[in-house]
N, C-alpha and C positions, 0 to 999 in steps of 0.2 A: 585601463584595460577595458575595452569595449566588447561586450558579449553579443552573440547573435540572439535573436528572439528565442530560438529553440534552447540555446544554452542557458539563457536567463530563466526561462520557464522551468528548466530542469532544476536550477538552483532554488528558485522560488518553491517548487514542490518539495524539495528536500528540507529547506528551512521551515516550511509550514509543518511538515511532519515532525520536526524537532521542537515544535511549540513556539517558534518565533512569531512576533506580531508583524503585521503588514508594515508598520513604521520601522521596526528594527530591520526588516528585510530590505526596505527601500534605502535605508541608511547604509546597510552593509554592501548593497549592490550599486549605490550611487545613482539611484533613479528616483523619480517622483513616486509618491505613495499611490497616486492614481494608476500608474503603470502596474504596480503590484496588484491593485484591485482588479484591473482588467486581466492580468495574467491568472490570478486566482479564479476569476469567473470562467476563463477559458479552460483551465485545468479541471474545474468542477464539471463543466459541460462535457469535456472529453471523458472524464471518469464515468459520468452518467451514461454516455453512449456505450462505453465499454461494458458497464454493468448490465445494460439492457441487452447487449449482444450475448453476454454470458448467460443471462436468464433465458434468453431465447434458445440458446444452445444446450441448456440443461445444467447450468452451474448448480450444484446441489446444495441443499440446506446445511449439511454437515460441514462443507467447506467454508461456507459463510460464517457459521458458528465458530469454527476454529480461527478464522481471521479476526472475528470480533474479540475473541478471548485474547489473542496475541496483541491486538491493538490496545485493549484495556490494560494488559500487563505492561506494554510499552509506556502508556500514559503514567502508570504508577511508578515505573522506573524513572521517568523524566522528573516526576515530582520529588522522588527520593533524592535525586541528584542535586536538587536545589538546596538541600540541607547544608548550611555552612559548617556544621560541626563534624562533617564526614572527614575521616582521615584520607590520606592519599590512596591507601590500599583499599579502603572501602569504596571510594569513588572509582578506582580502577576496576574492581569487581562488578560494580553496578554498570559501568560502561560496557564491560565485556558481556554481561547479561543482556543489555539493550542491543548490542550488536548481534548477538546470537538470536534474539527475538526478531530483529529485522530480517535476518537471513532466513529464519523460518517462514516469515510472512512472504518473502520473495519466492521461496520454494513452493509454497502453496499457490501463490498467484501464477507462477510460471507453469506448474504442473496441473493445477485444477482445471483450467480450460482445456488442456490437452486431453486429460483423462475424460472429462465430460464429453468432449468431441468424439473421442474413440468409442465411448459407451454408446453415444447416440447413433454412430454409424454401425455398431454391432447389433443393435436391437432388431433390425429386420432379419438378420441372419439367425439370431437366437430364436426369433419367432418361427422362422421357417423350420429350424431344427426341432423345435417343440412340436410343431404340427406333424412332422415326419414320424415322430415317435408315438403319436396318438393311436 
């Protein structure tokens, strides 16, 4: 099965967020490790551009803190899942928690920029209203 570059990078991104090494990802996708190194560098570059755009558009500190907390929680859940003594039920519950955590991250990522963008565009109107009431 041959993936397009876009599809491969999507899979690389997902596998990296789940804690897989570059070597594991290369083996899983059937490509050279250098391909994964390049894909990872590309993804980091794109993420940096995205973060710069968010910062420019007013991505607020509270949103970043919430994302950081969720990412720390996800890391802890991933570490807990490595425990070989977990029962099936315990593992299922941890997987559910991790899925919920990822869903929360996505919700913040999707809504954060939208809210920040709306707030930025409303500021001039709020300022005008404030001046009218002086």
